[in-house]
C-alpha positions as CSV (number, residue, x, y, z in Angstrom):
1,M,8.8,-6.4,-31.0
2,A,6.6,-4.8,-28.3
3,R,6.8,-6.4,-24.9
4,P,3.7,-8.5,-24.1
5,S,1.2,-7.6,-21.4
6,L,2.1,-9.1,-18.1
7,T,0.5,-10.4,-15.0
8,G,2.5,-9.9,-11.8
9,A,2.0,-12.4,-9.0
10,L,3.2,-11.6,-5.4
11,L,3.5,-14.8,-3.4
12,L,2.4,-14.3,0.2
13,G,1.6,-17.8,1.4
14,G,4.6,-18.7,3.4
15,A,4.5,-19.7,7.0
16,S,7.3,-17.3,8.1
17,S,8.2,-19.8,10.7
18,R,11.9,-18.9,10.8
19,F,11.0,-15.2,10.8
20,G,8.7,-15.4,13.8
21,S,5.9,-13.2,12.3
22,A,4.5,-12.4,8.9
23,K,7.4,-11.4,6.7
24,A,5.1,-9.6,4.4
25,L,4.4,-7.0,7.1
26,A,8.1,-6.4,8.1
27,L,9.4,-3.0,7.2
28,L,12.4,-2.2,5.0
29,D,13.1,1.5,4.0
30,G,9.7,2.6,5.3
31,E,7.5,0.2,3.5
32,T,6.4,-3.4,4.2
33,L,8.0,-6.2,2.2
34,A,4.6,-6.8,0.6
35,E,4.1,-3.1,-0.4
36,R,7.7,-3.1,-1.8
37,A,7.1,-6.2,-4.0
38,W,3.7,-5.0,-5.1
39,R,5.2,-1.6,-6.2
40,T,8.0,-3.5,-8.0
41,L,5.5,-5.6,-9.9
42,G,3.4,-2.5,-10.7
43,E,6.3,-0.9,-12.5
44,L,6.3,-3.7,-15.0
45,C,3.0,-5.5,-15.1
46,Q,-0.4,-4.5,-16.4
47,E,-2.2,-6.8,-13.9
48,R,-1.1,-7.7,-10.3
49,L,-2.3,-10.5,-8.1
50,A,-1.4,-11.1,-4.5
51,V,-1.6,-14.9,-3.8
52,G,-1.7,-16.4,-0.4
53,K,-4.1,-17.7,2.2
54,R,-7.1,-15.7,3.3
55,A,-7.3,-17.7,6.5
56,D,-3.9,-16.1,7.5
57,G,-5.8,-12.8,7.9
58,L,-2.8,-10.9,6.5
59,R,-3.6,-7.2,6.4
60,V,-2.2,-6.0,3.1
61,P,-3.5,-3.0,1.2
62,F,-4.6,-4.9,-1.9
63,P,-6.9,-7.8,-2.7
64,L,-5.7,-11.4,-1.9
65,V,-6.3,-14.3,-4.2
66,D,-6.6,-17.5,-2.0
67,D,-4.4,-20.3,-3.4
68,G,-7.1,-22.8,-2.5
69,T,-4.9,-25.2,-0.6
70,R,-3.8,-25.9,3.0
71,L,-0.3,-26.5,1.7
72,R,2.6,-24.2,2.4
73,A,4.4,-24.5,-0.9
74,P,5.4,-21.9,-3.5
75,L,4.1,-24.3,-6.1
76,A,0.5,-23.8,-4.8
77,G,0.9,-20.0,-5.2
78,V,2.4,-20.3,-8.7
79,V,-0.5,-22.6,-9.8
80,A,-3.1,-20.2,-8.4
81,A,-1.5,-17.3,-10.1
82,L,-1.3,-18.9,-13.5
83,R,-4.9,-20.0,-13.2
84,K,-6.1,-16.5,-12.4
85,A,-3.7,-14.6,-14.7
86,S,-5.2,-12.7,-17.6
87,Y,-2.0,-12.8,-19.6
88,E,0.2,-15.5,-21.0
89,L,3.2,-14.4,-19.1
90,C,3.2,-14.3,-15.3
91,V,6.0,-12.6,-13.4
92,V,6.1,-14.4,-10.0
93,L,7.9,-12.6,-7.1
94,P,8.0,-14.0,-3.6
95,V,7.5,-11.4,-0.8
96,D,10.8,-12.4,0.8
97,C,13.0,-11.2,-2.2
98,P,12.9,-7.4,-1.4
99,L,15.9,-6.3,-3.6
100,V,14.6,-7.6,-6.9
101,T,14.3,-4.7,-9.3
102,P,11.9,-4.1,-12.2
103,E,15.0,-4.3,-14.4
104,A,15.9,-7.7,-13.2
105,L,12.3,-8.9,-13.8
106,E,12.4,-7.3,-17.2
107,A,15.5,-9.4,-18.0
108,L,13.5,-12.5,-17.0
109,V,10.6,-11.4,-19.2
110,E,13.0,-11.1,-22.2
111,G,14.4,-14.5,-21.3
112,C,11.0,-16.2,-21.4
113,Q,10.7,-15.9,-25.2
114,G,9.9,-19.4,-26.6
115,V,10.2,-21.2,-23.2
116,D,7.9,-22.2,-20.3
117,L,9.9,-20.5,-17.6
118,A,12.7,-17.9,-17.3
119,C,14.4,-17.8,-13.9
120,P,17.7,-16.7,-12.4
121,Q,20.7,-19.0,-11.9
122,T,19.6,-19.6,-8.3
123,G,16.3,-21.4,-9.0
124,P,12.6,-21.1,-10.0
125,L,11.8,-17.9,-8.0
126,P,11.5,-15.1,-8.9
127,G,10.5,-16.3,-12.4
128,V,8.5,-15.6,-15.4
129,Y,6.1,-18.4,-16.1
130,R,4.3,-19.0,-19.4
131,A,0.7,-20.3,-19.2
132,S,2.1,-23.5,-21.0
133,A,3.8,-24.4,-17.7
134,L,0.4,-24.8,-15.8
135,P,-0.5,-28.4,-16.7
136,V,2.9,-29.7,-15.5
137,L,2.7,-27.6,-12.3
138,E,-0.9,-28.7,-11.7
139,R,0.1,-32.3,-12.1
140,H,2.9,-31.9,-9.6
141,L,0.6,-30.2,-7.1
142,A,-2.1,-32.8,-7.5
143,G,0.5,-35.6,-7.0
144,G,1.9,-34.0,-3.8
145,R,5.3,-33.3,-5.4
146,L,5.6,-29.8,-4.0
147,A,9.2,-28.9,-4.8
148,L,9.0,-26.4,-7.6
149,R,12.5,-27.3,-8.6
150,E,11.4,-30.8,-9.4
151,A,8.9,-29.6,-11.9
152,L,11.6,-27.8,-13.9
153,A,12.8,-31.1,-15.4
154,E,9.5,-31.2,-17.3
155,L,9.5,-27.6,-18.5
156,E,11.6,-25.8,-21.1
157,V,13.6,-23.4,-18.8
158,R,16.0,-20.6,-19.6
159,R,18.3,-19.5,-16.8
160,V,19.0,-15.8,-16.9
161,P,22.0,-14.6,-15.0
162,L,21.1,-11.9,-12.5
163,D,23.2,-10.1,-9.9
164,P,23.2,-12.4,-6.9
165,A,22.9,-9.3,-4.6
166,L,19.4,-8.7,-6.0
167,L,18.3,-12.2,-5.1
168,V,18.8,-12.0,-1.4
169,N,16.1,-13.9,0.4
170,V,14.8,-12.8,3.8
171,N,14.1,-15.8,5.9
172,T,15.0,-14.6,9.4
173,R,15.0,-11.3,11.3
174,Q,18.8,-11.3,11.1
175,D,18.5,-11.4,7.3
176,L,16.3,-8.3,7.4
177,D,18.6,-6.6,9.9
178,R,21.5,-7.1,7.5
179,L,19.6,-5.5,4.7
180,R,18.6,-2.6,6.9
181,S,22.2,-2.0,7.8
182,G,23.3,-2.1,4.2
183,G,24.7,-5.6,4.2
184,R,23.6,-8.4,1.8
């Protein structure tokens, strides 16, 4: 069976409060975290969306889809991405997961057959969301229940084991320094 067409969504709407400046613009191996994630999504997806807050004034070299809320929650970005996506499957990658590979995302795509969401063992992001997840996620967003993990109880979810080293999350400058020095 041929792989379906995919929308890739890069989440850029975080406050970066622990990092101290916009994580998306931090450099790793000569490119910003935003450019790195955008490239990764481009290796897999026919359509790419960068979702965040225009009011942040983040200077990225691609168009930004505003998530339409004042909330700082990944749920708002996922909902905005699914609303805008041209395809049934949306590969969602947060900007602060710089080691995720196209191959890891491909494993999530394969895992999303017949379910609303395929995600790694660590939680809902990165993940491949099917359009069928949108009503549940919209309901949670409208009700102010912003924890993406809570919505999973109402979705059909498949956990896809991925190498934990690929799922490293950059929350602080120290996290980024560890990656730059070859640590995880």
